[in-house]
MDAnalysis code that builds the backbone (N, CA, C; Angstrom):
import MDAnalysis as mda
import numpy as np

u = mda.Universe.empty(300, n_residues=100, atom_resindex=np.repeat(np.arange(100), 3), trajectory=True)
u.add_TopologyAttr("name", ["N", "CA", "C"] * 100)
u.add_TopologyAttr("resid", np.arange(1, 101))
u.add_TopologyAttr("resname", ["MET", "ASN", "ALA", "GLN", "THR", "ALA", "PHE", "ILE", "ILE", "PHE", "VAL", "VAL", "LEU", "VAL", "ALA", "LEU", "ALA", "VAL", "ILE", "VAL", "ALA", "ARG", "THR", "ARG", "PRO", "LYS", "ALA", "ASN", "SER", "GLY", "ASP", "ILE", "ALA", "ILE", "THR", "SER", "ALA", "VAL", "ASN", "THR", "ALA", "ILE", "ALA", "LYS", "GLU", "PHE", "PRO", "PHE", "VAL", "SER", "MET", "GLN", "ILE", "ASP", "VAL", "LYS", "THR", "PHE", "ASP", "GLY", "VAL", "VAL", "ILE", "LEU", "GLY", "GLY", "VAL", "ALA", "ARG", "GLU", "PHE", "SER", "GLN", "VAL", "LYS", "ARG", "ALA", "GLU", "GLU", "ILE", "ALA", "ARG", "GLY", "ILE", "ALA", "GLY", "VAL", "LYS", "SER", "VAL", "GLU", "SER", "ARG", "ILE", "THR", "ILE", "ARG", "SER", "GLY", "GLY"])
u.atoms.positions = np.array([
    [117.970, 22.343, 13.487],
    [117.903, 21.703, 12.194],
    [116.562, 20.972, 12.123],
    [115.858, 21.196, 11.016],
    [114.571, 20.510, 10.887],
    [114.741, 19.145, 10.226],
    [113.676, 18.380, 10.173],
    [113.720, 17.012, 9.664],
    [114.090, 16.972, 8.178],
    [113.611, 17.952, 7.422],
    [113.908, 17.971, 5.984],
    [115.401, 18.199, 5.745],
    [116.023, 19.104, 6.475],
    [117.459, 19.364, 6.336],
    [118.263, 18.140, 6.756],
    [117.858, 17.506, 7.836],
    [118.561, 16.306, 8.294],
    [118.466, 15.193, 7.257],
    [117.305, 15.049, 6.634],
    [117.138, 14.023, 5.607],
    [118.018, 14.314, 4.395],
    [118.085, 15.547, 3.971],
    [118.927, 15.927, 2.821],
    [120.401, 15.643, 3.130],
    [120.846, 15.980, 4.322],
    [122.232, 15.709, 4.718],
    [122.484, 14.204, 4.712],
    [121.524, 13.435, 5.224],
    [121.655, 11.977, 5.232],
    [121.785, 11.432, 3.813],
    [120.948, 11.892, 2.896],
    [120.982, 11.416, 1.512],
    [122.320, 11.766, 0.859],
    [122.819, 12.964, 1.105],
    [124.104, 13.383, 0.542],
    [125.235, 12.497, 1.087],
    [125.236, 12.213, 2.378],
    [126.270, 11.360, 2.965],
    [126.211, 9.938, 2.417],
    [125.032, 9.404, 2.243],
    [124.897, 8.068, 1.672],
    [125.412, 8.067, 0.234],
    [125.070, 9.079, -0.538],
    [125.542, 9.170, -1.928],
    [127.064, 9.253, -1.976],
    [127.668, 10.032, -1.090],
    [129.126, 10.132, -1.038],
    [129.750, 8.785, -0.662],
    [129.153, 8.083, 0.277],
    [129.686, 6.776, 0.675],
    [129.636, 5.788, -0.489],
    [128.570, 5.826, -1.263],
    [128.452, 4.939, -2.424],
    [129.504, 5.286, -3.464],
    [129.709, 6.558, -3.714],
    [130.715, 6.993, -4.690],
    [132.107, 6.550, -4.256],
    [132.446, 6.750, -3.000],
    [133.766, 6.355, -2.489],
    [133.946, 4.841, -2.601],
    [132.921, 4.078, -2.238],
    [133.016, 2.619, -2.305],
    [133.210, 2.131, -3.738],
    [132.610, 2.786, -4.687],
    [132.727, 2.351, -6.091],
    [134.041, 2.769, -6.728],
    [134.656, 3.817, -6.240],
    [135.918, 4.270, -6.832],
    [137.137, 3.660, -6.156],
    [136.954, 3.015, -5.031],
    [138.053, 2.366, -4.317],
    [138.520, 1.157, -5.125],
    [139.840, 0.981, -5.285],
    [140.307, -0.177, -6.042],
    [139.919, -1.477, -5.342],
    [139.459, -2.419, -6.133],
    [139.058, -3.712, -5.585],
    [140.188, -4.714, -5.755],
    [140.349, -5.561, -4.775],
    [141.380, -6.603, -4.856],
    [140.901, -7.679, -5.823],
    [141.777, -8.056, -6.744],
    [141.415, -9.149, -7.635],
    [141.930, -10.457, -7.044],
    [141.529, -11.567, -7.641],
    [141.898, -12.863, -7.067],
    [143.405, -13.086, -7.079],
    [144.114, -12.528, -8.079],
    [145.570, -12.645, -8.109],
    [146.212, -11.928, -6.938],
    [145.701, -10.740, -6.623],
    [146.235, -9.981, -5.495],
    [145.960, -10.693, -4.177],
    [144.792, -11.289, -4.063],
    [144.454, -12.020, -2.842],
    [145.390, -13.218, -2.669],
    [145.667, -13.922, -3.769],
    [146.566, -15.076, -3.714],
    [147.990, -14.648, -3.366],
    [148.440, -13.524, -3.926],
    [149.783, -13.022, -3.624],
    [149.880, -12.662, -2.147],
    [148.900, -11.934, -1.646],
    [148.904, -11.540, -0.228],
    [148.962, -12.771, 0.669],
    [148.169, -13.771, 0.355],
    [148.152, -14.999, 1.145],
    [149.507, -15.708, 1.092],
    [150.096, -15.784, -0.105],
    [151.388, -16.462, -0.256],
    [152.494, -15.729, 0.498],
    [152.488, -14.402, 0.446],
    [153.500, -13.617, 1.159],
    [153.332, -13.815, 2.669],
    [152.109, -13.726, 3.156],
    [151.856, -13.940, 4.593],
    [152.336, -15.313, 5.042],
    [152.036, -16.345, 4.267],
    [152.433, -17.710, 4.611],
    [153.948, -17.849, 4.622],
    [154.606, -17.313, 3.595],
    [156.061, -17.430, 3.498],
    [156.764, -16.679, 4.627],
    [156.265, -15.510, 4.979],
    [156.868, -14.741, 6.075],
    [156.669, -15.486, 7.401],
    [155.492, -16.062, 7.602],
    [155.226, -16.811, 8.838],
    [156.133, -18.035, 8.948],
    [156.425, -18.686, 7.811],
    [157.329, -19.839, 7.832],
    [158.761, -19.415, 8.126],
    [159.160, -18.294, 7.587],
    [160.539, -17.810, 7.774],
    [160.774, -17.329, 9.202],
    [159.787, -16.697, 9.784],
    [159.918, -16.104, 11.118],
    [158.840, -16.656, 12.046],
    [158.853, -17.966, 12.352],
    [157.743, -18.548, 13.117],
    [157.639, -18.072, 14.564],
    [158.750, -17.746, 15.179],
    [158.708, -17.394, 16.601],
    [159.218, -15.984, 16.873],
    [159.404, -15.216, 15.820],
    [159.944, -13.870, 15.962],
    [158.794, -12.898, 16.156],
    [159.005, -11.943, 17.029],
    [157.992, -10.937, 17.300],
    [157.998, -9.873, 16.206],
    [157.337, -10.207, 15.106],
    [157.185, -9.255, 13.999],
    [155.698, -9.068, 13.751],
    [155.334, -7.856, 13.438],
    [153.949, -7.563, 13.091],
    [153.960, -6.992, 11.675],
    [153.806, -7.861, 10.681],
    [153.884, -7.441, 9.295],
    [152.496, -7.513, 8.670],
    [152.094, -6.418, 8.060],
    [150.828, -6.326, 7.359],
    [151.136, -6.326, 5.866],
    [150.476, -7.190, 5.118],
    [150.721, -7.319, 3.683],
    [149.475, -6.909, 2.925],
    [149.647, -6.019, 1.971],
    [148.565, -5.620, 1.073],
    [149.104, -5.712, -0.345],
    [148.248, -6.074, -1.291],
    [148.661, -6.191, -2.682],
    [147.653, -5.473, -3.563],
    [148.159, -4.613, -4.432],
    [147.339, -3.888, -5.391],
    [147.958, -4.040, -6.768],
    [147.268, -4.776, -7.629],
    [147.720, -4.983, -9.009],
    [149.148, -5.515, -9.069],
    [149.462, -6.462, -8.200],
    [150.771, -7.093, -8.183],
    [151.840, -6.352, -7.405],
    [151.523, -5.183, -6.884],
    [152.463, -4.409, -6.075],
    [152.194, -4.723, -4.603],
    [153.199, -5.292, -3.941],
    [153.060, -5.681, -2.543],
    [153.544, -4.540, -1.653],
    [152.722, -4.185, -0.679],
    [153.083, -3.156, 0.294],
    [153.183, -3.833, 1.652],
    [154.375, -3.770, 2.226],
    [154.619, -4.354, 3.538],
    [154.603, -3.242, 4.576],
    [153.849, -3.430, 5.619],
    [153.808, -2.463, 6.705],
    [153.988, -3.187, 8.021],
    [154.129, -2.424, 9.077],
    [154.228, -3.029, 10.393],
    [155.532, -2.736, 11.091],
    [155.902, -3.663, 11.982],
    [157.044, -3.445, 12.865],
    [157.929, -4.684, 12.888],
    [159.230, -4.464, 12.845],
    [160.221, -5.534, 13.004],
    [161.250, -5.057, 14.027],
    [162.025, -5.996, 14.551],
    [163.049, -5.647, 15.545],
    [164.384, -5.305, 14.905],
    [164.661, -5.872, 13.724],
    [165.974, -5.686, 13.110],
    [165.839, -5.359, 11.633],
    [166.800, -4.622, 11.128],
    [166.835, -4.261, 9.720],
    [166.931, -5.506, 8.842],
    [167.658, -6.512, 9.309],
    [167.812, -7.745, 8.529],
    [166.456, -8.438, 8.328],
    [165.568, -8.330, 9.306],
    [164.242, -8.920, 9.171],
    [163.433, -8.203, 8.091],
    [163.579, -6.895, 8.051],
    [162.885, -6.103, 7.032],
    [163.367, -6.521, 5.648],
    [164.677, -6.601, 5.486],
    [165.251, -6.979, 4.193],
    [164.812, -8.377, 3.787],
    [164.787, -9.302, 4.742],
    [164.384, -10.673, 4.428],
    [162.904, -10.723, 4.037],
    [162.063, -9.968, 4.720],
    [160.639, -9.921, 4.365],
    [160.460, -9.378, 2.946],
    [161.244, -8.382, 2.582],
    [161.187, -7.837, 1.221],
    [161.608, -8.897, 0.204],
    [162.682, -9.623, 0.500],
    [163.158, -10.685, -0.400],
    [162.101, -11.764, -0.578],
    [161.487, -12.144, 0.515],
    [160.447, -13.173, 0.463],
    [159.315, -12.713, -0.450],
    [158.865, -11.482, -0.256],
    [157.765, -10.960, -1.073],
    [158.142, -10.924, -2.553],
    [159.361, -10.493, -2.843],
    [159.808, -10.440, -4.246],
    [159.852, -11.824, -4.894],
    [160.044, -12.851, -4.091],
    [160.150, -14.209, -4.607],
    [158.815, -14.881, -4.895],
    [157.733, -14.235, -4.591],
    [156.409, -14.818, -4.819],
    [155.976, -14.564, -6.265],
    [155.446, -15.602, -6.892],
    [154.991, -15.486, -8.278],
    [153.906, -14.420, -8.406],
    [154.026, -13.592, -9.422],
    [153.030, -12.557, -9.688],
    [153.350, -11.199, -9.100],
    [154.368, -11.137, -8.242],
    [154.719, -9.860, -7.619],
    [155.495, -8.999, -8.619],
    [154.983, -7.797, -8.861],
    [155.642, -6.865, -9.781],
    [156.698, -6.031, -9.061],
    [156.375, -5.596, -7.858],
    [157.325, -4.833, -7.058],
    [156.904, -4.892, -5.599],
    [157.838, -4.481, -4.723],
    [157.590, -4.508, -3.282],
    [157.934, -3.139, -2.711],
    [157.027, -2.611, -1.926],
    [157.253, -1.348, -1.223],
    [157.197, -1.639, 0.265],
    [158.264, -1.316, 0.978],
    [158.328, -1.595, 2.403],
    [158.073, -0.327, 3.212],
    [157.119, -0.433, 4.109],
    [156.832, 0.634, 5.066],
    [157.011, 0.101, 6.489],
    [157.806, -0.949, 6.610],
    [158.052, -1.566, 7.912],
    [158.987, -0.676, 8.716],
    [158.643, -0.440, 9.960],
    [159.508, 0.333, 10.836],
    [160.237, -0.613, 11.784],
    [161.368, -0.160, 12.267],
    [162.169, -0.976, 13.176],
    [161.965, -0.440, 14.590],
    [161.591, -1.355, 15.490],
    [161.396, -0.988, 16.885],
    [162.279, -1.889, 17.717],
    [163.320, -1.314, 18.277],
    [164.225, -2.112, 19.103],
    [163.752, -2.087, 20.556],
    [164.278, -2.973, 21.311],
    [163.927, -3.022, 22.734],
    [162.729, -3.910, 22.951],
    [162.257, -3.977, 24.146],
    [161.168, -4.879, 24.487],
    [160.038, -4.185, 25.069],
])
């Protein structure tokens, strides 16, 4: 591959990266506040429980991911998220991992 071909490939990749970055949905301040409130509320509810919950919010839709030990924990995390102001809906992708 010569230098000119490598440069053209580089320019195309940079252009694609810019296009992808501009079309990706951006978090608005409401979504950031919702995510923070859900994280805080879950941490208060389960302060010493081994749960790994990831919270993302897009246009008021909260997506919960991660791992919990019990189904009841998953349900409670969903309830907590639904109780936060501004949440339109909650989608849970939390998996249950039993054992240690």
